[in-house]
MARPAKE-192160 format. One line per 3 residues: number of its first residue (from 1); for each residue x, y, z of N, C-alpha, C. Coordinates in pm, whole numbers, padded with zeros to 5 digits. Each point is the difference from the previous one (the first is absolute). Layout:
// MARPAKE-192160
NUM = X Y Z X Y Z X Y Z; ... $
END
This chain:
// MARPAKE-192160
1 = 00865 -00388 -01604 -00147 00007 00013 -00045 00147 -00023; -00088 00013 -00091 -00039 00137 -00043 -00136 00047 00052; -00088 -00100 00033 -00139 00032 00039 -00030 -00071 00134 $
4 = -00039 00074 00095 -00036 -00054 00129 -00059 00107 00092; -00053 -00046 00117 -00044 00097 00095 00064 -00032 00129; 00085 00085 00052 00063 -00021 00133 -00098 00039 00107 $
7 = -00008 -00082 00101 -00099 00023 00106 00059 -00015 00134; -00052 00079 00098 00054 -00016 00142 -00116 00033 00091; -00017 -00082 00104 -00104 00021 00103 00072 00026 00130 $
10 = -00066 00080 00087 00037 00014 00137 -00118 -00055 00080; 00021 -00060 00113 -00111 -00059 00078 00000 00067 00137; -00123 -00006 00063 -00023 00069 00128 00038 -00089 00118 $
13 = -00001 -00129 -00021 00027 -00094 00109 00047 -00134 -00059; 00006 -00099 00078 00053 -00137 -00046 -00083 -00070 -00096; -00122 00043 -00025 -00086 -00069 -00096 00035 00052 -00137 $
16 = 00016 -00092 -00097 00035 00035 -00136 -00121 00080 -00061; -00117 -00021 00043 -00120 00065 -00053 -00003 00150 00044; 00086 00041 00087 -00001 00133 00060 00062 00102 -00082 $
19 = -00001 -00010 -00136 00069 00099 -00083 -00053 00140 00029; 00091 00092 00022 -00045 00136 00037 00044 00102 -00097; 00092 -00042 -00090 00040 00088 -00115 00051 -00087 -00112 $
22 = -00008 00053 -00115 00047 -00066 -00122 00066 00090 -00095; 00105 -00034 -00060 00067 00077 -00102 00016 -00090 -00121; -00027 00053 -00124 00011 -00071 -00121 00068 00086 -00099 $
25 = 00097 -00058 -00069 00072 00076 -00114 -00020 -00085 -00127; -00051 00063 -00102 -00022 -00074 -00125 00115 00033 -00096; 00061 -00107 -00054 00109 00009 -00096 -00043 -00065 -00128 $
28 = 00004 00078 -00106 -00029 -00046 -00136 00111 00034 -00096; 00036 -00093 -00082 00115 00017 -00089 00125 00060 00072; 00022 -00045 00122 00117 00041 00073 -00009 00139 00058 $
31 = -00113 00059 00000 -00019 00140 00052 -00113 00001 00101; 00021 00083 00106 -00108 00014 00095 -00104 00089 -00063; -00124 -00055 -00009 -00109 00073 -00063 -00113 00046 00092 $
34 = 00005 -00055 00122 -00101 00036 00101 00043 -00042 00141; -00054 00064 00100 00020 -00039 00133 -00126 00025 00082; -00018 -00067 00107 -00119 00009 00078 00035 -00031 00149 $
37 = -00058 00085 00091 00017 -00024 00143 -00132 00024 00068; -00032 -00082 00098 -00123 00024 00076 00010 -00057 00137; -00055 00071 00099 -00021 -00064 00126 -00124 -00082 -00001 $
40 = -00004 -00105 00086 -00108 -00097 00003 -00039 -00026 00148; -00129 -00008 00022 -00045 -00033 00140 00026 -00155 00011; 00086 -00035 00098 00045 -00140 00011 -00105 -00087 00063 $
43 = 00013 -00131 -00021 -00085 -00102 00069 00095 -00109 00044; 00008 -00022 00137 -00070 00073 00104 00058 00144 00018; -00090 00086 00052 00033 00140 -00003 00063 00047 00134 $
46 = 00122 -00038 00018 00077 00045 00113 00150 -00005 -00043; 00083 00082 00072 00143 00009 -00035 00083 -00049 00118; 00100 -00074 -00030 00097 -00043 00103 00113 00103 -00001 $
49 = 00056 00014 00122 00109 00093 00018 00118 -00024 -00090; 00028 -00129 -00028 00108 -00038 -00089 -00022 00050 -00141; -00119 -00027 -00053 -00032 00037 -00142 00002 00151 -00015 $
52 = -00053 00074 00094 00007 00145 -00002 00137 00051 00003; 00091 -00070 00078 00136 00039 00009 00073 -00014 -00130; -00049 -00096 -00087 00067 -00033 -00130 -00044 00107 -00098 $
55 = -00134 00022 -00012 -00043 00086 -00116 -00061 00134 00050; -00018 00012 00126 -00054 00135 00053 -00150 00015 -00009; -00076 -00092 -00058 -00146 00022 -00009 -00071 -00045 00128 $
58 = -00104 00070 00031 -00081 -00027 00120 -00146 -00016 -00039; -00081 -00043 00097 -00146 -00007 -00020 -00052 00127 -00046; 00047 00115 00049 -00052 00133 -00039 00018 00028 -00153 $
61 = 00109 -00057 -00057 00029 00019 -00137 -00100 -00072 -00091; -00047 -00111 00039 -00086 -00081 -00085 -00143 -00012 00050; -00033 00071 00104 -00142 -00011 00050 -00099 00034 -00105 $
64 = 00031 00101 -00082 -00096 00040 -00103 00030 -00050 -00144; 00102 -00089 -00003 00042 -00058 -00129 -00105 -00101 -00051; -00006 -00020 -00125 -00096 -00100 -00062 00052 -00142 00031 $
67 = -00090 -00094 -00005 00036 -00140 00014 00071 -00047 -00126; 00061 -00117 00008 00087 -00053 -00101 -00080 -00012 -00137; -00120 -00055 -00001 -00069 -00017 -00130 -00011 00126 -00080 $
70 = -00025 00115 00069 -00006 00131 -00071 00130 00045 -00059; 00109 -00025 00078 00129 00032 -00050 00044 -00090 -00116; -00027 -00130 00010 00037 -00094 -00101 -00076 00025 -00130 $
73 = -00117 00056 00007 -00082 00030 -00119 00067 00105 -00079; 00079 00087 00064 00079 00102 -00071 00136 -00058 -00057; 00056 -00100 00073 00123 -00056 -00038 -00014 -00104 -00114 $
76 = -00097 -00081 00010 -00017 -00108 -00101 00005 00042 -00147; -00062 00109 -00038 00008 00041 -00139 00138 00050 -00034; 00080 00048 00095 00130 00050 -00025 00098 -00120 -00029 $
79 = -00013 -00105 00073 00090 -00115 -00012 -00039 -00086 -00118; -00121 00003 -00043 -00050 -00072 -00118 00052 -00146 00003; 00076 -00035 -00100 00056 -00128 -00032 00141 -00013 00057 $
82 = 00052 00104 00066 00142 -00003 00031 00031 -00097 00125; 00127 -00061 -00013 00042 -00071 00117 00028 00090 00112; -00014 -00043 00125 00033 00078 00116 00139 -00031 00044 $
85 = 00075 00100 00053 00132 -00020 00050 00012 00062 00139; 00053 -00067 00090 00025 00053 00139 00134 -00043 00047; 00054 00075 00090 00122 -00036 00067 -00045 -00086 00125 $
88 = 00029 -00129 00000 -00053 -00093 00092 -00141 -00026 -00026; -00029 -00059 -00118 -00135 -00023 -00047 -00079 -00095 00100; 00073 -00076 00076 -00068 -00090 00099 -00086 00089 00088 $
91 = 00044 00114 00045 -00078 00095 00084 -00115 00061 -00075; 00037 00067 -00103 -00104 00082 -00078 -00104 -00082 -00068; 00042 -00117 -00053 -00100 -00086 -00065 -00093 -00067 00105 $
94 = 00054 -00033 00116 -00083 -00048 00113 -00093 00102 00045; 00042 00124 00006 -00090 00107 00043 -00116 00018 -00102; 00035 -00003 -00125 -00106 00019 -00101 -00092 -00121 00003 $
97 = 00044 -00116 00012 -00093 -00113 00003 -00079 -00004 00129; 00052 00040 00112 -00073 00007 00129 -00113 00109 -00001; 00031 00108 -00055 -00099 00106 -00004 -00113 -00036 -00104 $
100 = 00037 -00067 -00106 -00106 -00046 -00092 -00087 -00103 00068; 00059 -00092 00079 -00085 -00095 00070 -00086 00067 00109; 00059 00097 00068 -00082 00067 00105 -00123 00064 -00055 $
103 = 00009 00056 -00119 -00115 00070 -00062 -00074 -00095 -00097; 00034 -00125 00004 -00068 -00099 -00088 00005 00038 -00146; 00109 00051 -00042 00019 00042 -00138 00067 -00120 -00075 $
106 = -00030 -00014 -00119 00066 -00105 -00088 00140 00048 -00035; 00099 -00079 00038 00141 00038 -00029 00033 -00038 -00144; 00050 00095 -00075 00028 -00020 -00147 00124 -00081 -00027 $
109 = 00068 -00052 00106 00127 -00079 -00020 00108 00078 -00078; 00025 00121 00049 00098 00084 -00060 00139 -00068 -00005; 00070 00003 -00116 00142 -00048 00004 00078 00097 00088 $
112 = 00086 -00055 00083 00076 00081 00094 00149 -00036 -00014; 00084 00098 -00011 00146 -00013 -00007 00058 00067 00122; 00123 -00040 00032 00066 00048 00120 00138 00058 -00025 $
115 = 00020 00129 00031 00126 00061 -00009 00100 -00047 00101; -00052 -00043 00116 00091 -00057 00103 00063 -00125 -00051; -00070 -00097 -00062 00050 -00121 -00053 00100 00039 -00114 $
118 = -00035 00088 -00085 00084 00045 -00109 00128 00062 00049; -00009 00075 00112 00126 00063 00052 00094 -00105 00054; -00058 -00103 00063 00088 -00109 00050 00066 -00077 -00108 $
121 = -00065 -00004 -00119 00065 -00065 -00115 00100 00090 -00065; -00022 00137 00007 00083 00091 -00067 00128 00022 00077; -00014 00022 00128 00116 00025 00088 00018 -00116 00103 $
124 = 00121 -00071 -00019 00021 -00115 00082 00033 00046 00148; -00012 -00093 00092 00027 00031 00140 00123 00075 00016; -00008 00110 00077 00121 00082 00031 00016 00119 -00098 $
127 = -00070 -00004 -00114 00011 00115 -00092 -00079 00116 00048; -00108 -00022 00067 -00076 00102 00064 00002 -00025 00152; -00024 00114 00075 -00006 -00014 00143 -00117 -00083 00041 $
130 = -00114 00015 -00068 -00119 -00084 00016 -00089 00013 -00124; -00114 -00057 00002 -00086 00008 -00121 -00129 00080 00031; 00004 00084 00104 -00114 00090 00030 -00025 00095 -00115 $
133 = -00121 00042 -00009 -00043 00088 -00108 00091 00119 -00022; 00033 00072 00102 00082 00119 -00015 00140 -00028 -00043; 00054 -00116 00042 00135 -00044 -00044 00005 -00035 -00139 $
136 = -00094 -00077 -00047 -00005 -00047 -00141 -00035 00123 -00088; -00090 00083 00044 -00026 00124 -00084 00128 00080 -00019; 00078 00016 00104 00123 00078 -00009 00096 -00066 -00098 $
139 = 00007 -00135 00005 00086 -00075 -00091 -00044 00022 -00148; -00127 00032 -00019 -00053 00017 -00127 00002 00150 -00044; 00059 00084 00092 00007 00143 -00032 -00119 00086 00038 $
142 = -00083 -00061 00085 -00122 00071 00039 00010 00042 00147; -00031 00122 00036 00015 00054 00135 -00139 -00009 00060; -00026 -00099 00086 -00127 -00012 00073 00001 00090 00120 $
145 = -00077 00105 -00010 00007 00105 00111 -00113 -00012 00101; -00109 -00067 -00030 -00117 -00009 00091 -00041 -00148 00018; 00099 -00077 00041 -00027 -00144 00017 -00114 -00023 00097 $
148 = -00083 -00102 -00043 -00125 -00041 00072 -00118 00092 -00032; 00016 00093 -00091 -00118 00070 -00054 -00032 -00092 -00126; -00125 -00042 -00010 -00033 -00102 -00104 00040 00048 -00139 $
151 = -00028 00122 -00038 00033 00043 -00135 00150 00013 -00018; 00079 00048 00100 00139 00013 -00012 00064 -00138 -00017; -00050 -00102 00076 00046 -00132 -00007 -00035 -00063 -00138 $
154 = -00118 00027 -00054 -00037 -00054 -00136 00089 00067 -00104; 00029 00128 00015 00094 00067 -00098 00139 -00067 00004; 00050 -00029 00120 00125 -00065 00012 -00002 -00142 -00066 $
157 = -00105 -00072 00025 -00021 -00125 -00056 00001 00008 -00146; -00072 00095 -00061 -00006 00019 -00143 00142 00024 -00056; 00079 00086 00071 00135 00028 -00047 00093 -00127 00001 $
160 = -00025 -00077 00098 00077 -00129 00006 -00038 -00087 -00111; -00132 -00017 -00014 -00047 -00093 -00106 00044 00040 -00139; 00003 00129 -00021 00042 00051 -00135 00147 -00037 -00018 $
163 = 00083 -00006 00106 00141 -00031 -00011 00027 -00148 -00009; -00059 -00084 00076 00043 -00139 00016 -00105 -00103 -00043; -00122 00034 -00026 -00095 -00104 -00043 00004 -00007 -00152 $
END
């Protein structure tokens, strides 16, 4: 796969619409050509202790951040016609659809591929310790140093996709 946009969301709480950060990595002709990171004011706008413990973001980090539609207006032209790729697409795709619904935006029905599913096909049970992003990234020769930062995770996903998709 030579052309795609790897995407990763972090959420503020248990609601999929509560995206609080996004990372996107654009790959064209097998090369990273662009990347994008932004904090987002989540909906609903509160943080759970668990989510903060995962990614480190708090209400203070996103209190002045723009809402999702403003951020997506910057992302949409970057991804153009590209399929989206995520590690565990079930999570990221559901976040994207939920936040589109929350803001009553028309969802463009982006094609979505999953590096988690691809990893399970590539490495049979027992060949890897698990199929978590950092484990699969390492198996692909990528050192994920800032796990749960949306851009770092999108970069790791892009590295995986370039290897196994």
